[in-house]
Backbone of each chain as nested JSON, in Angstrom:
{
  "chains": [
    {"id": "A", "residues": [
      {"number": 1, "name": "MET", "atoms": {"N": [20.056, -1.474, -18.978], "CA": [19.637, -0.515, -17.954], "C": [18.21, -0.811, -17.514]}},
      {"number": 2, "name": "ASN", "atoms": {"N": [17.987, -0.717, -16.233], "CA": [16.641, -0.887, -15.692], "C": [16.109, 0.461, -15.228]}},
      {"number": 3, "name": "ARG", "atoms": {"N": [14.805, 0.47, -15.047], "CA": [14.187, 1.696, -14.548], "C": [13.804, 1.493, -13.089]}},
      {"number": 4, "name": "PHE", "atoms": {"N": [14.254, 2.38, -12.22], "CA": [13.958, 2.269, -10.804], "C": [13.136, 3.457, -10.34]}},
      {"number": 5, "name": "THR", "atoms": {"N": [12.272, 3.213, -9.361], "CA": [11.579, 4.318, -8.707], "C": [12.215, 4.537, -7.343]}},
      {"number": 6, "name": "VAL", "atoms": {"N": [12.734, 5.719, -7.116], "CA": [13.435, 6.02, -5.869], "C": [12.596, 7.01, -5.067]}},
      {"number": 7, "name": "GLU", "atoms": {"N": [12.413, 6.709, -3.791], "CA": [11.635, 7.589, -2.909], "C": [12.58, 8.437, -2.068]}},
      {"number": 8, "name": "VAL", "atoms": {"N": [12.371, 9.739, -2.084], "CA": [13.181, 10.64, -1.265], "C": [12.26, 11.34, -0.268]}},
      {"number": 9, "name": "LEU", "atoms": {"N": [12.583, 11.237, 1.013], "CA": [11.797, 11.949, 2.026], "C": [12.662, 13.056, 2.611]}},
      {"number": 10, "name": "VAL", "atoms": {"N": [12.228, 14.287, 2.42], "CA": [12.968, 15.447, 2.908], "C": [12.195, 16.022, 4.088]}},
      {"number": 11, "name": "THR", "atoms": {"N": [12.833, 16.106, 5.254], "CA": [12.121, 16.574, 6.449], "C": [12.881, 17.704, 7.121]}},
      {"number": 12, "name": "PRO", "atoms": {"N": [12.155, 18.634, 7.759], "CA": [12.831, 19.714, 8.477], "C": [13.648, 19.139, 9.63]}},
      {"number": 13, "name": "ARG", "atoms": {"N": [14.837, 19.689, 9.864], "CA": [15.667, 19.182, 10.974], "C": [14.977, 19.41, 12.31]}},
      {"number": 14, "name": "PRO", "atoms": {"N": [15.142, 18.464, 13.244], "CA": [14.517, 18.618, 14.56], "C": [14.979, 19.922, 15.211]}},
      {"number": 15, "name": "GLY", "atoms": {"N": [14.063, 20.61, 15.851], "CA": [14.43, 21.839, 16.548], "C": [14.241, 23.082, 15.703]}},
      {"number": 16, "name": "LEU", "atoms": {"N": [14.198, 22.929, 14.381], "CA": [13.974, 24.102, 13.534], "C": [12.478, 24.388, 13.424]}},
      {"number": 17, "name": "LEU", "atoms": {"N": [12.153, 25.645, 13.252], "CA": [10.758, 26.036, 13.083], "C": [10.129, 25.327, 11.886]}},
      {"number": 18, "name": "ASP", "atoms": {"N": [8.901, 24.868, 12.041], "CA": [8.189, 24.226, 10.943], "C": [6.779, 24.813, 10.899]}},
      {"number": 19, "name": "PRO", "atoms": {"N": [6.631, 26.007, 10.31], "CA": [5.341, 26.707, 10.347], "C": [4.207, 25.916, 9.7]}},
      {"number": 20, "name": "GLN", "atoms": {"N": [4.529, 25.143, 8.659], "CA": [3.496, 24.341, 7.989], "C": [2.981, 23.25, 8.941]}},
      {"number": 21, "name": "GLY", "atoms": {"N": [3.908, 22.635, 9.668], "CA": [3.525, 21.628, 10.661], "C": [2.671, 22.234, 11.762]}},
      {"number": 22, "name": "LYS", "atoms": {"N": [3.074, 23.415, 12.239], "CA": [2.305, 24.122, 13.289], "C": [0.892, 24.414, 12.802]}},
      {"number": 23, "name": "ALA", "atoms": {"N": [0.769, 24.867, 11.55], "CA": [-0.546, 25.21, 11.0], "C": [-1.446, 23.971, 10.952]}},
      {"number": 24, "name": "ILE", "atoms": {"N": [-0.877, 22.852, 10.51], "CA": [-1.662, 21.616, 10.44], "C": [-2.047, 21.151, 11.85]}},
      {"number": 25, "name": "HIS", "atoms": {"N": [-1.094, 21.285, 12.795], "CA": [-1.367, 20.895, 14.178], "C": [-2.566, 21.675, 14.737]}},
      {"number": 26, "name": "HIS", "atoms": {"N": [-2.569, 22.989, 14.512], "CA": [-3.683, 23.806, 14.986], "C": [-4.991, 23.437, 14.302]}},
      {"number": 27, "name": "ALA", "atoms": {"N": [-4.92, 23.198, 12.986], "CA": [-6.135, 22.853, 12.253], "C": [-6.703, 21.527, 12.766]}},
      {"number": 28, "name": "LEU", "atoms": {"N": [-5.809, 20.552, 13.033], "CA": [-6.274, 19.26, 13.56], "C": [-6.918, 19.437, 14.929]}},
      {"number": 29, "name": "ALA", "atoms": {"N": [-6.285, 20.276, 15.774], "CA": [-6.836, 20.499, 17.12], "C": [-8.233, 21.104, 17.02]}},
      {"number": 30, "name": "SER", "atoms": {"N": [-8.41, 22.047, 16.078], "CA": [-9.716, 22.692, 15.981], "C": [-10.764, 21.765, 15.386]}},
      {"number": 31, "name": "LEU", "atoms": {"N": [-10.334, 20.682, 14.732], "CA": [-11.28, 19.672, 14.234], "C": [-11.547, 18.591, 15.276]}},
      {"number": 32, "name": "GLY", "atoms": {"N": [-10.889, 18.716, 16.448], "CA": [-11.15, 17.757, 17.512], "C": [-10.112, 16.658, 17.659]}},
      {"number": 33, "name": "TYR", "atoms": {"N": [-9.075, 16.684, 16.83], "CA": [-8.013, 15.677, 16.963], "C": [-7.019, 16.127, 18.026]}},
      {"number": 34, "name": "ASP", "atoms": {"N": [-7.452, 16.058, 19.304], "CA": [-6.584, 16.622, 20.333], "C": [-5.564, 15.629, 20.88]}},
      {"number": 35, "name": "SER", "atoms": {"N": [-5.553, 14.395, 20.336], "CA": [-4.503, 13.459, 20.761], "C": [-3.229, 13.612, 19.943]}},
      {"number": 36, "name": "VAL", "atoms": {"N": [-3.272, 14.482, 18.926], "CA": [-2.063, 14.746, 18.138], "C": [-1.169, 15.691, 18.927]}},
      {"number": 37, "name": "GLU", "atoms": {"N": [0.099, 15.302, 19.126], "CA": [0.988, 16.098, 19.971], "C": [2.005, 16.909, 19.18]}},
      {"number": 38, "name": "ASP", "atoms": {"N": [2.329, 16.462, 17.976], "CA": [3.278, 17.218, 17.166], "C": [3.082, 16.846, 15.706]}},
      {"number": 39, "name": "VAL", "atoms": {"N": [3.338, 17.81, 14.811], "CA": [3.234, 17.559, 13.376], "C": [4.451, 18.176, 12.685]}},
      {"number": 40, "name": "ARG", "atoms": {"N": [5.085, 17.416, 11.838], "CA": [6.173, 17.953, 11.028], "C": [5.878, 17.651, 9.56]}},
      {"number": 41, "name": "VAL", "atoms": {"N": [6.154, 18.619, 8.701], "CA": [5.825, 18.453, 7.286], "C": [7.076, 18.571, 6.431]}},
      {"number": 42, "name": "GLY", "atoms": {"N": [7.254, 17.607, 5.565], "CA": [8.363, 17.654, 4.614], "C": [7.866, 17.323, 3.219]}},
      {"number": 43, "name": "ARG", "atoms": {"N": [8.78, 16.956, 2.333], "CA": [8.415, 16.628, 0.962], "C": [8.702, 15.157, 0.67]}},
      {"number": 44, "name": "ALA", "atoms": {"N": [7.822, 14.557, -0.11], "CA": [8.052, 13.201, -0.61], "C": [8.266, 13.328, -2.111]}},
      {"number": 45, "name": "ILE", "atoms": {"N": [9.448, 12.945, -2.578], "CA": [9.786, 13.092, -3.994], "C": [10.034, 11.71, -4.584]}},
      {"number": 46, "name": "TYR", "atoms": {"N": [9.375, 11.419, -5.694], "CA": [9.552, 10.122, -6.346], "C": [10.209, 10.342, -7.695]}},
      {"number": 47, "name": "LEU", "atoms": {"N": [11.342, 9.686, -7.908], "CA": [12.066, 9.826, -9.173], "C": [12.097, 8.49, -9.897]}},
      {"number": 48, "name": "ASP", "atoms": {"N": [11.733, 8.488, -11.184], "CA": [11.958, 7.319, -12.037], "C": [13.288, 7.542, -12.723]}},
      {"number": 49, "name": "ILE", "atoms": {"N": [14.189, 6.585, -12.573], "CA": [15.543, 6.811, -13.06], "C": [16.088, 5.536, -13.709]}},
      {"number": 50, "name": "GLU", "atoms": {"N": [16.808, 5.707, -14.806], "CA": [17.471, 4.583, -15.484], "C": [18.823, 4.356, -14.83]}},
      {"number": 51, "name": "ALA", "atoms": {"N": [19.094, 3.125, -14.42], "CA": [20.4, 2.839, -13.826], "C": [20.697, 1.361, -13.957]}},
      {"number": 52, "name": "GLY", "atoms": {"N": [21.955, 0.995, -13.764], "CA": [22.361, -0.398, -13.894], "C": [21.926, -1.237, -12.707]}},
      {"number": 53, "name": "SER", "atoms": {"N": [21.811, -0.608, -11.544], "CA": [21.423, -1.35, -10.337], "C": [20.722, -0.409, -9.371]}},
      {"number": 54, "name": "ALA", "atoms": {"N": [20.047, -0.997, -8.386], "CA": [19.366, -0.191, -7.378], "C": [20.367, 0.672, -6.623]}},
      {"number": 55, "name": "ALA", "atoms": {"N": [21.547, 0.103, -6.34], "CA": [22.564, 0.852, -5.602], "C": [23.016, 2.078, -6.393]}},
      {"number": 56, "name": "GLU", "atoms": {"N": [23.182, 1.895, -7.703], "CA": [23.617, 3.013, -8.544], "C": [22.534, 4.098, -8.577]}},
      {"number": 57, "name": "ALA", "atoms": {"N": [21.274, 3.686, -8.705], "CA": [20.166, 4.645, -8.724], "C": [20.131, 5.429, -7.42]}},
      {"number": 58, "name": "THR", "atoms": {"N": [20.251, 4.713, -6.296], "CA": [20.208, 5.359, -4.983], "C": [21.346, 6.364, -4.835]}},
      {"number": 59, "name": "GLU", "atoms": {"N": [22.532, 5.949, -5.246], "CA": [23.71, 6.819, -5.122], "C": [23.539, 8.11, -5.929]}},
      {"number": 60, "name": "ARG", "atoms": {"N": [23.01, 7.955, -7.154], "CA": [22.821, 9.127, -8.005], "C": [21.795, 10.08, -7.393]}},
      {"number": 61, "name": "VAL", "atoms": {"N": [20.735, 9.506, -6.818], "CA": [19.686, 10.35, -6.23], "C": [20.203, 11.028, -4.95]}},
      {"number": 62, "name": "GLU", "atoms": {"N": [21.018, 10.325, -4.162], "CA": [21.597, 10.961, -2.964], "C": [22.454, 12.156, -3.351]}},
      {"number": 63, "name": "ASP", "atoms": {"N": [23.182, 11.998, -4.436], "CA": [23.996, 13.094, -4.957], "C": [23.097, 14.279, -5.355]}},
      {"number": 64, "name": "ALA", "atoms": {"N": [21.99, 13.981, -6.036], "CA": [21.047, 15.032, -6.436], "C": [20.417, 15.706, -5.214]}},
      {"number": 65, "name": "CYS", "atoms": {"N": [20.221, 14.944, -4.133], "CA": [19.661, 15.514, -2.897], "C": [20.607, 16.569, -2.345]}},
      {"number": 66, "name": "ARG", "atoms": {"N": [21.908, 16.22, -2.314], "CA": [22.886, 17.164, -1.763], "C": [22.985, 18.414, -2.614]}},
      {"number": 67, "name": "LYS", "atoms": {"N": [22.779, 18.267, -3.941], "CA": [22.947, 19.421, -4.831], "C": [21.678, 20.233, -5.026]}},
      {"number": 68, "name": "LEU", "atoms": {"N": [20.515, 19.572, -4.972], "CA": [19.297, 20.281, -5.376], "C": [18.062, 20.006, -4.522]}},
      {"number": 69, "name": "LEU", "atoms": {"N": [17.836, 18.74, -4.167], "CA": [16.52, 18.381, -3.63], "C": [16.31, 18.774, -2.175]}},
      {"number": 70, "name": "ALA", "atoms": {"N": [17.411, 18.834, -1.393], "CA": [17.266, 19.176, 0.023], "C": [18.165, 20.356, 0.363]}},
      {"number": 71, "name": "ASN", "atoms": {"N": [17.767, 21.125, 1.348], "CA": [18.603, 22.202, 1.868], "C": [19.393, 21.643, 3.049]}},
      {"number": 72, "name": "PRO", "atoms": {"N": [20.713, 21.458, 2.892], "CA": [21.485, 20.765, 3.926], "C": [21.533, 21.514, 5.259]}},
      {"number": 73, "name": "VAL", "atoms": {"N": [21.232, 22.808, 5.24], "CA": [21.267, 23.585, 6.484], "C": [20.023, 23.32, 7.328]}},
      {"number": 74, "name": "THR", "atoms": {"N": [18.878, 23.183, 6.667], "CA": [17.629, 23.115, 7.416], "C": [16.897, 21.772, 7.301]}},
      {"number": 75, "name": "GLU", "atoms": {"N": [17.388, 20.902, 6.407], "CA": [16.61, 19.686, 6.147], "C": [17.468, 18.419, 6.179]}},
      {"number": 76, "name": "ASP", "atoms": {"N": [16.846, 17.326, 6.582], "CA": [17.453, 16.007, 6.442], "C": [16.774, 15.303, 5.275]}},
      {"number": 77, "name": "PHE", "atoms": {"N": [17.468, 14.341, 4.671], "CA": [16.788, 13.55, 3.64], "C": [17.079, 12.075, 3.827]}},
      {"number": 78, "name": "ARG", "atoms": {"N": [16.147, 11.24, 3.347], "CA": [16.291, 9.791, 3.413], "C": [15.927, 9.244, 2.045]}},
      {"number": 79, "name": "VAL", "atoms": {"N": [16.843, 8.539, 1.445], "CA": [16.581, 7.921, 0.146], "C": [16.288, 6.458, 0.399]}},
      {"number": 80, "name": "THR", "atoms": {"N": [15.053, 6.027, 0.129], "CA": [14.728, 4.633, 0.452], "C": [14.891, 3.729, -0.754]}},
      {"number": 81, "name": "ALA", "atoms": {"N": [15.191, 2.473, -0.415], "CA": [15.512, 1.438, -1.4], "C": [14.802, 1.641, -2.731]}},
      {"number": 82, "name": "ALA", "atoms": {"N": [15.589, 1.748, -3.775], "CA": [15.025, 1.843, -5.114], "C": [14.467, 0.489, -5.497]}},
      {"number": 83, "name": "GLU", "atoms": {"N": [13.334, 0.477, -6.183], "CA": [12.82, -0.797, -6.674], "C": [12.489, -0.673, -8.149]}},
      {"number": 84, "name": "PRO", "atoms": {"N": [12.731, -1.746, -8.923], "CA": [12.477, -1.648, -10.35], "C": [11.003, -1.411, -10.629]}},
      {"number": 85, "name": "ALA", "atoms": {"N": [10.708, -0.432, -11.473], "CA": [9.323, -0.205, -11.892], "C": [8.895, -1.405, -12.73]}},
      {"number": 86, "name": "CYS", "atoms": {"N": [7.655, -1.89, -12.54], "CA": [7.275, -3.163, -13.146], "C": [7.31, -3.128, -14.672]}},
      {"number": 87, "name": "GLY", "atoms": {"N": [7.795, -4.194, -15.228], "CA": [7.803, -4.366, -16.677], "C": [8.684, -3.389, -17.427]}},
      {"number": 88, "name": "ALA", "atoms": {"N": [9.665, -2.81, -16.732], "CA": [10.43, -1.751, -17.379], "C": [11.876, -2.166, -17.691]}},
      {"number": 89, "name": "VAL", "atoms": {"N": [12.146, -3.477, -17.69], "CA": [13.498, -3.929, -18.051], "C": [13.723, -3.677, -19.544]}},
      {"number": 90, "name": "ARG", "atoms": {"N": [14.853, -3.032, -19.886], "CA": [15.087, -2.694, -21.296], "C": [16.414, -3.259, -21.786]}}
    ]},
    {"id": "B", "residues": [
      {"number": 1, "name": "MET", "atoms": {"N": [-1.921, 4.825, 27.589], "CA": [-1.799, 5.347, 26.221], "C": [-0.329, 5.409, 25.816]}},
      {"number": 2, "name": "ASN", "atoms": {"N": [-0.054, 5.025, 24.596], "CA": [1.3, 5.156, 24.063], "C": [1.358, 6.272, 23.042]}},
      {"number": 3, "name": "ARG", "atoms": {"N": [2.575, 6.675, 22.769], "CA": [2.75, 7.714, 21.762], "C": [3.313, 7.071, 20.491]}},
      {"number": 4, "name": "PHE", "atoms": {"N": [2.637, 7.3, 19.371], "CA": [3.061, 6.717, 18.107], "C": [3.448, 7.821, 17.123]}},
      {"number": 5, "name": "THR", "atoms": {"N": [4.415, 7.505, 16.274], "CA": [4.728, 8.408, 15.173], "C": [4.168, 7.797, 13.895]}},
      {"number": 6, "name": "VAL", "atoms": {"N": [3.275, 8.526, 13.244], "CA": [2.618, 8.01, 12.045], "C": [3.117, 8.801, 10.842]}},
      {"number": 7, "name": "GLU", "atoms": {"N": [3.502, 8.076, 9.801], "CA": [3.985, 8.732, 8.577], "C": [2.874, 8.759, 7.543]}},
      {"number": 8, "name": "VAL", "atoms": {"N": [2.595, 9.937, 6.981], "CA": [1.589, 10.076, 5.931], "C": [2.282, 10.571, 4.666]}},
      {"number": 9, "name": "LEU", "atoms": {"N": [2.127, 9.832, 3.58], "CA": [2.689, 10.283, 2.302], "C": [1.543, 10.665, 1.381]}},
      {"number": 10, "name": "VAL", "atoms": {"N": [1.496, 11.938, 1.014], "CA": [0.436, 12.449, 0.142], "C": [1.059, 12.718, -1.223]}},
      {"number": 11, "name": "THR", "atoms": {"N": [0.529, 12.067, -2.265], "CA": [1.125, 12.217, -3.602], "C": [0.069, 12.621, -4.62]}},
      {"number": 12, "name": "PRO", "atoms": {"N": [0.478, 13.403, -5.626], "CA": [-0.48, 13.771, -6.674], "C": [-0.945, 12.52, -7.418]}},
      {"number": 13, "name": "ARG", "atoms": {"N": [-2.227, 12.469, -7.781], "CA": [-2.739, 11.302, -8.506], "C": [-2.064, 11.177, -9.864]}},
      {"number": 14, "name": "PRO", "atoms": {"N": [-1.814, 9.922, -10.294], "CA": [-1.188, 9.735, -11.603], "C": [-2.028, 10.394, -12.69]}},
      {"number": 15, "name": "GLY", "atoms": {"N": [-1.349, 11.035, -13.638], "CA": [-2.066, 11.654, -14.749], "C": [-2.389, 13.106, -14.516]}},
      {"number": 16, "name": "LEU", "atoms": {"N": [-2.409, 13.535, -13.245], "CA": [-2.68, 14.948, -12.98], "C": [-1.398, 15.771, -13.127]}},
      {"number": 17, "name": "LEU", "atoms": {"N": [-1.547, 17.02, -13.515], "CA": [-0.397, 17.912, -13.638], "C": [0.34, 18.019, -12.306]}},
      {"number": 18, "name": "ASP", "atoms": {"N": [1.667, 17.985, -12.364], "CA": [2.468, 18.146, -11.158], "C": [3.581, 19.157, -11.475]}},
      {"number": 19, "name": "PRO", "atoms": {"N": [3.248, 20.45, -11.432], "CA": [4.211, 21.48, -11.871], "C": [5.502, 21.478, -11.054]}},
      {"number": 20, "name": "GLN", "atoms": {"N": [5.386, 21.145, -9.738], "CA": [6.575, 21.113, -8.896], "C": [7.517, 19.99, -9.354]}},
      {"number": 21, "name": "GLY", "atoms": {"N": [6.925, 18.841, -9.684], "CA": [7.717, 17.718, -10.196], "C": [8.387, 18.067, -11.515]}},
      {"number": 22, "name": "LYS", "atoms": {"N": [7.627, 18.723, -12.396], "CA": [8.179, 19.14, -13.694], "C": [9.376, 20.076, -13.498]}},
      {"number": 23, "name": "ALA", "atoms": {"N": [9.221, 21.042, -12.563], "CA": [10.293, 22.007, -12.315], "C": [11.549, 21.301, -11.825]}},
      {"number": 24, "name": "ILE", "atoms": {"N": [11.383, 20.346, -10.905], "CA": [12.542, 19.609, -10.395], "C": [13.161, 18.771, -11.51]}},
      {"number": 25, "name": "HIS", "atoms": {"N": [12.321, 18.155, -12.344], "CA": [12.813, 17.347, -13.458], "C": [13.699, 18.193, -14.381]}},
      {"number": 26, "name": "HIS", "atoms": {"N": [13.222, 19.385, -14.731], "CA": [14.018, 20.261, -15.592], "C": [15.321, 20.691, -14.923]}},
      {"number": 27, "name": "ALA", "atoms": {"N": [15.23, 21.028, -13.623], "CA": [16.439, 21.462, -12.915], "C": [17.463, 20.332, -12.875]}},
      {"number": 28, "name": "LEU", "atoms": {"N": [16.993, 19.1, -12.636], "CA": [17.92, 17.956, -12.611], "C": [18.568, 17.762, -13.982]}},
      {"number": 29, "name": "ALA", "atoms": {"N": [17.758, 17.89, -15.05], "CA": [18.302, 17.712, -16.397], "C": [19.383, 18.752, -16.67]}},
      {"number": 30, "name": "SER", "atoms": {"N": [19.141, 19.988, -16.235], "CA": [20.129, 21.041, -16.514], "C": [21.383, 20.872, -15.664]}},
      {"number": 31, "name": "LEU", "atoms": {"N": [21.301, 20.088, -14.58], "CA": [22.496, 19.781, -13.786], "C": [23.206, 18.527, -14.3]}},
      {"number": 32, "name": "GLY", "atoms": {"N": [22.672, 17.919, -15.359], "CA": [23.338, 16.761, -15.946], "C": [22.746, 15.414, -15.545]}},
      {"number": 33, "name": "TYR", "atoms": {"N": [21.695, 15.425, -14.727], "CA": [21.058, 14.158, -14.344], "C": [20.07, 13.75, -15.424]}},
      {"number": 34, "name": "ASP", "atoms": {"N": [20.585, 13.31, -16.588], "CA": [19.662, 13.048, -17.69], "C": [19.104, 11.623, -17.675]}},
      {"number": 35, "name": "SER", "atoms": {"N": [19.482, 10.823, -16.681], "CA": [18.877, 9.485, -16.588], "C": [17.559, 9.515, -15.809]}},
      {"number": 36, "name": "VAL", "atoms": {"N": [17.217, 10.679, -15.266], "CA": [15.94, 10.807, -14.554], "C": [14.823, 10.954, -15.582]}},
      {"number": 37, "name": "GLU", "atoms": {"N": [13.798, 10.102, -15.498], "CA": [12.757, 10.105, -16.522], "C": [11.462, 10.75, -16.066]}},
      {"number": 38, "name": "ASP", "atoms": {"N": [11.232, 10.766, -14.766], "CA": [10.01, 11.398, -14.279], "C": [10.193, 11.773, -12.807]}},
      {"number": 39, "name": "VAL", "atoms": {"N": [9.551, 12.854, -12.383], "CA": [9.623, 13.284, -10.987], "C": [8.217, 13.662, -10.532]}},
      {"number": 40, "name": "ARG", "atoms": {"N": [7.824, 13.155, -9.378], "CA": [6.549, 13.562, -8.79], "C": [6.809, 14.008, -7.352]}},
      {"number": 41, "name": "VAL", "atoms": {"N": [6.139, 15.09, -6.964], "CA": [6.393, 15.645, -5.636], "C": [5.119, 15.661, -4.809]}},
      {"number": 42, "name": "GLY", "atoms": {"N": [5.221, 15.169, -3.601], "CA": [4.102, 15.201, -2.671], "C": [4.571, 15.684, -1.311]}},
      {"number": 43, "name": "ARG", "atoms": {"N": [3.767, 15.403, -0.284], "CA": [4.126, 15.825, 1.072], "C": [4.357, 14.612, 1.961]}},
      {"number": 44, "name": "ALA", "atoms": {"N": [5.32, 14.755, 2.859], "CA": [5.546, 13.736, 3.888], "C": [5.175, 14.389, 5.21]}},
      {"number": 45, "name": "ILE", "atoms": {"N": [4.17, 13.839, 5.882], "CA": [3.687, 14.445, 7.126], "C": [3.892, 13.444, 8.254]}},
      {"number": 46, "name": "TYR", "atoms": {"N": [4.516, 13.882, 9.333], "CA": [4.748, 13.007, 10.485], "C": [3.952, 13.522, 11.663]}},
      {"number": 47, "name": "LEU", "atoms": {"N": [3.114, 12.653, 12.217], "CA": [2.297, 13.05, 13.356], "C": [2.68, 12.218, 14.574]}},
      {"number": 48, "name": "ASP", "atoms": {"N": [2.93, 12.885, 15.697], "CA": [3.06, 12.178, 16.974], "C": [1.693, 12.185, 17.612]}},
      {"number": 49, "name": "ILE", "atoms": {"N": [1.19, 11.005, 17.943], "CA": [-0.191, 10.913, 18.4], "C": [-0.299, 9.926, 19.563]}},
      {"number": 50, "name": "GLU", "atoms": {"N": [-1.107, 10.275, 20.537], "CA": [-1.396, 9.388, 21.669], "C": [-2.532, 8.456, 21.289]}},
      {"number": 51, "name": "ALA", "atoms": {"N": [-2.308, 7.149, 21.444], "CA": [-3.37, 6.197, 21.124], "C": [-3.13, 4.909, 21.883]}},
      {"number": 52, "name": "GLY", "atoms": {"N": [-4.176, 4.083, 21.975], "CA": [-4.066, 2.825, 22.698], "C": [-3.285, 1.772, 21.93]}},
      {"number": 53, "name": "SER", "atoms": {"N": [-3.303, 1.859, 20.597], "CA": [-2.591, 0.869, 19.787], "C": [-2.192, 1.514, 18.463]}},
      {"number": 54, "name": "ALA", "atoms": {"N": [-1.291, 0.835, 17.755], "CA": [-0.855, 1.335, 16.452], "C": [-2.038, 1.407, 15.488]}},
      {"number": 55, "name": "ALA", "atoms": {"N": [-2.911, 0.397, 15.567], "CA": [-4.06, 0.366, 14.658], "C": [-4.984, 1.554, 14.91]}},
      {"number": 56, "name": "GLU", "atoms": {"N": [-5.175, 1.881, 16.195], "CA": [-6.037, 3.026, 16.536], "C": [-5.406, 4.328, 16.029]}},
      {"number": 57, "name": "ALA", "atoms": {"N": [-4.091, 4.468, 16.201], "CA": [-3.401, 5.671, 15.735], "C": [-3.532, 5.81, 14.221]}},
      {"number": 58, "name": "THR", "atoms": {"N": [-3.322, 4.688, 13.511], "CA": [-3.4, 4.708, 12.05], "C": [-4.797, 5.103, 11.59]}},
      {"number": 59, "name": "GLU", "atoms": {"N": [-5.793, 4.505, 12.236], "CA": [-7.181, 4.771, 11.859], "C": [-7.539, 6.244, 12.034]}},
      {"number": 60, "name": "ARG", "atoms": {"N": [-7.094, 6.821, 13.176], "CA": [-7.405, 8.225, 13.445], "C": [-6.735, 9.137, 12.411]}},
      {"number": 61, "name": "VAL", "atoms": {"N": [-5.493, 8.776, 12.039], "CA": [-4.765, 9.601, 11.072], "C": [-5.383, 9.462, 9.674]}},
      {"number": 62, "name": "GLU", "atoms": {"N": [-5.843, 8.247, 9.318], "CA": [-6.499, 8.085, 8.011], "C": [-7.754, 8.955, 7.935]}},
      {"number": 63, "name": "ASP", "atoms": {"N": [-8.468, 9.025, 9.05], "CA": [-9.649, 9.869, 9.117], "C": [-9.255, 11.347, 8.921]}},
      {"number": 64, "name": "ALA", "atoms": {"N": [-8.17, 11.763, 9.567], "CA": [-7.694, 13.139, 9.424], "C": [-7.247, 13.42, 7.985]}},
      {"number": 65, "name": "CYS", "atoms": {"N": [-6.704, 12.396, 7.318], "CA": [-6.295, 12.567, 5.919], "C": [-7.505, 12.894, 5.055]}},
      {"number": 66, "name": "ARG", "atoms": {"N": [-8.591, 12.135, 5.276], "CA": [-9.79, 12.352, 4.463], "C": [-10.397, 13.724, 4.726]}},
      {"number": 67, "name": "LYS", "atoms": {"N": [-10.252, 14.226, 5.979], "CA": [-10.881, 15.507, 6.313], "C": [-9.994, 16.715, 6.054]}},
      {"number": 68, "name": "LEU", "atoms": {"N": [-8.669, 16.547, 6.18], "CA": [-7.807, 17.733, 6.156], "C": [-6.496, 17.574, 5.392]}},
      {"number": 69, "name": "LEU", "atoms": {"N": [-5.808, 16.442, 5.59], "CA": [-4.414, 16.382, 5.142], "C": [-4.244, 16.175, 3.639]}},
      {"number": 70, "name": "ALA", "atoms": {"N": [-5.223, 15.525, 2.999], "CA": [-5.098, 15.276, 1.561], "C": [-6.326, 15.803, 0.841]}},
      {"number": 71, "name": "ASN", "atoms": {"N": [-6.145, 16.174, -0.412], "CA": [-7.259, 16.581, -1.261], "C": [-7.717, 15.345, -2.04]}},
      {"number": 72, "name": "PRO", "atoms": {"N": [-8.901, 14.798, -1.698], "CA": [-9.3, 13.517, -2.295], "C": [-9.492, 13.58, -3.809]}},
      {"number": 73, "name": "VAL", "atoms": {"N": [-9.671, 14.772, -4.359], "CA": [-9.87, 14.897, -5.806], "C": [-8.548, 14.753, -6.56]}},
      {"number": 74, "name": "THR", "atoms": {"N": [-7.494, 15.309, -5.995], "CA": [-6.239, 15.375, -6.749], "C": [-5.104, 14.558, -6.135]}},
      {"number": 75, "name": "GLU", "atoms": {"N": [-5.315, 14.017, -4.932], "CA": [-4.193, 13.384, -4.252], "C": [-4.551, 12.01, -3.689]}},
      {"number": 76, "name": "ASP", "atoms": {"N": [-3.543, 11.145, -3.644], "CA": [-3.655, 9.884, -2.917], "C": [-2.863, 10.009, -1.624]}},
      {"number": 77, "name": "PHE", "atoms": {"N": [-3.232, 9.204, -0.623], "CA": [-2.394, 9.207, 0.575], "C": [-2.139, 7.785, 1.051]}},
      {"number": 78, "name": "ARG", "atoms": {"N": [-1.013, 7.629, 1.739], "CA": [-0.647, 6.33, 2.295], "C": [-0.224, 6.563, 3.736]}},
      {"number": 79, "name": "VAL", "atoms": {"N": [-0.881, 5.884, 4.651], "CA": [-0.53, 6.002, 6.07], "C": [0.278, 4.763, 6.423]}},
      {"number": 80, "name": "THR", "atoms": {"N": [1.551, 4.951, 6.739], "CA": [2.368, 3.759, 6.99], "C": [2.429, 3.459, 8.478]}},
      {"number": 81, "name": "ALA", "atoms": {"N": [2.634, 2.152, 8.728], "CA": [2.619, 1.574, 10.066], "C": [3.102, 2.538, 11.136]}},
      {"number": 82, "name": "ALA", "atoms": {"N": [2.249, 2.793, 12.095], "CA": [2.634, 3.618, 13.229], "C": [3.611, 2.833, 14.085]}},
      {"number": 83, "name": "GLU", "atoms": {"N": [4.594, 3.495, 14.621], "CA": [5.494, 2.812, 15.547], "C": [5.651, 3.653, 16.804]}},
      {"number": 84, "name": "PRO", "atoms": {"N": [5.743, 3.002, 17.971], "CA": [5.827, 3.772, 19.205], "C": [7.109, 4.611, 19.235]}},
      {"number": 85, "name": "ALA", "atoms": {"N": [6.966, 5.893, 19.564], "CA": [8.148, 6.729, 19.743], "C": [8.907, 6.201, 20.961]}},
      {"number": 86, "name": "CYS", "atoms": {"N": [10.231, 6.209, 20.902], "CA": [10.999, 5.51, 21.949], "C": [10.829, 6.156, 23.332]}},
      {"number": 87, "name": "GLY", "atoms": {"N": [10.716, 5.301, 24.31], "CA": [10.669, 5.745, 25.703], "C": [9.444, 6.565, 26.05]}},
      {"number": 88, "name": "ALA", "atoms": {"N": [8.383, 6.408, 25.268], "CA": [7.243, 7.294, 25.473], "C": [6.03, 6.573, 26.043]}},
      {"number": 89, "name": "VAL", "atoms": {"N": [6.237, 5.374, 26.597], "CA": [5.12, 4.668, 27.219], "C": [4.712, 5.411, 28.495]}},
      {"number": 90, "name": "ARG", "atoms": {"N": [3.446, 5.719, 28.617], "CA": [2.988, 6.503, 29.777], "C": [1.915, 5.773, 30.523]}}
    ]}
  ]
}
């Protein structure tokens, strides 16, 4: 078994209210960053997981996203390529 | 000016307490995901920004990270390659 680090990006679905993004947008505008046109805020989750292959790690994490990590009604998620954590072959 | 979408990933510094990550780790374990060894949770922030080039957009967002988006004491941030939002050349 190898150890993989899997990145999960959970973002609010387009069109849904994102009050945290709005708050950051206003704060940036008041600091003078007026070229910013939109801000959306989600979660970045990093999981270290033991699995036989990157594909297996990704599949398991996608399953966990559907059950726990993301709200399927209001959020999208993207699980990006798992990569072996260095020196962690066991 | 073009419109770029810039991705900012803000993560807790290694070694610092991450209670949200711990909570997710425990919840995953209780759902049977016992191959997960560690979980860290940060923020994924997407900014649509008007700029002359991707490099200019990235630079402006890195500056905003230092001033507002990340806490330099407890968090690291990564600004990934800005890419032009489709059909938004003006």
